[in-house]
C-alpha positions in Angstrom: 56.4 -16.5 -11.9 53.2 -15.2 -14.6 51.8 -18.5 -13.4 52.0 -17.7 -9.7 50.3 -14.6 -10.5 47.6 -16.2 -12.8 46.5 -18.4 -9.4 46.5 -15.8 -7.4 44.8 -13.7 -10.0 42.4 -16.5 -10.5 41.8 -17.3 -6.4 41.0 -13.8 -6.2 38.4 -13.7 -8.5 36.8 -17.0 -7.7 37.3 -15.2 -3.4 35.6 -12.1 -5.4 32.8 -14.3 -7.0 32.0 -16.4 -4.0 31.6 -13.6 -1.9 29.0 -11.9 -4.5 27.1 -15.2 -5.0 26.5 -14.8 -0.8 25.2 -11.6 -1.2 22.8 -12.0 -3.6 21.3 -15.3 -1.8 21.4 -13.3 1.4 19.6 -10.6 -0.3 17.2 -13.3 -2.7 16.3 -15.4 1.4 15.8 -11.6 3.3 13.6 -10.4 0.0 11.3 -14.1 0.6 11.5 -13.4 4.3 10.3 -10.2 4.2 7.4 -11.2 1.8 6.1 -14.5 4.0 6.0 -12.0 7.2 4.1 -8.7 5.1 1.6 -11.7 4.0 1.1 -13.2 7.6 0.8 -9.5 8.7 -1.9 -8.4 6.0 -4.0 -11.3 6.8 -3.6 -10.4 10.7 -2.6 -14.0 10.8 -5.8 -16.0 10.5 -6.1 -18.6 7.4 -7.4 -16.7 4.5 -10.1 -19.0 4.0 -11.9 -18.1 7.3 -11.7 -14.8 6.2 -15.1 -12.9 4.5 -15.2 -8.6 3.3 -17.8 -6.7 3.2 -18.6 -3.2 1.7 -18.9 -0.4 4.4 -20.1 3.4 3.7 -17.7 5.9 6.2 -20.0 8.2 7.9 -19.3 11.1 9.4 -17.1 11.0 12.2 -16.2 7.5 11.3 -12.9 6.6 11.8 -10.2 3.7 10.8 -10.1 3.3 14.4 -13.6 3.3 15.0 -14.3 1.2 12.2 -12.0 -1.7 13.4 -13.8 -1.4 17.2 -17.0 -1.9 14.9 -16.1 -4.8 12.7 -13.2 -7.0 13.9 -12.7 -9.1 16.4 -10.9 -11.1 19.0 -9.1 -13.6 16.2 -7.3 -10.5 15.1 -4.0 -9.7 17.1 -4.8 -6.4 17.8 -6.6 -3.4 16.7 -3.1 -1.7 15.3 -2.9 -5.1 13.0 -6.4 -4.7 11.6 -6.6 -0.8 10.9 -3.4 -1.4 8.9 -5.0 -4.4 6.6 -7.7 -1.8 6.3 -5.3 0.6 4.9 -3.2 -1.3 2.5 -6.6 -2.8 0.9 -8.1 0.2 0.6 -4.9 2.1 -0.5 -5.6 4.7 2.1 -3.1 7.7 2.0 -2.4 9.1 5.4 -4.9 7.3 7.8 -7.4 9.5 6.5 -11.7 8.3 5.2 -13.9 10.6 4.2 -17.9 10.4 4.4 -19.4 8.4 1.6 -16.4 6.6 0.4 -16.4 2.9 0.5 -14.2 0.6 2.0 -13.6 -2.7 1.7 -13.7 -4.2 5.4 -12.0 -7.5 6.3 -14.4 -9.9 8.6 -14.1 -13.2 10.2 -16.4 -15.9 9.1 
């Protein structure tokens, strides 16, 4: 009788371990997948070797959107992708920029 209980307990423990390993693998795969997607969206889907960067000084009345219209080209998916990349690269909070501030701006070579 004790052997039967021991076998059941071991089977139950093995199932729990298998489920735990499955959960950890699912989390790891999701994390890696998100990293890959984040990198491609930050790069705007452009091969990084085709990109260059310039520094611009924000002038009065400049916005992230007007800078994007000025510096992005058709190689980017859309203006929102470009603005998001500028925000991430420059650690901009609340999409606010100020006159005199210098920003790193991506350009396609």
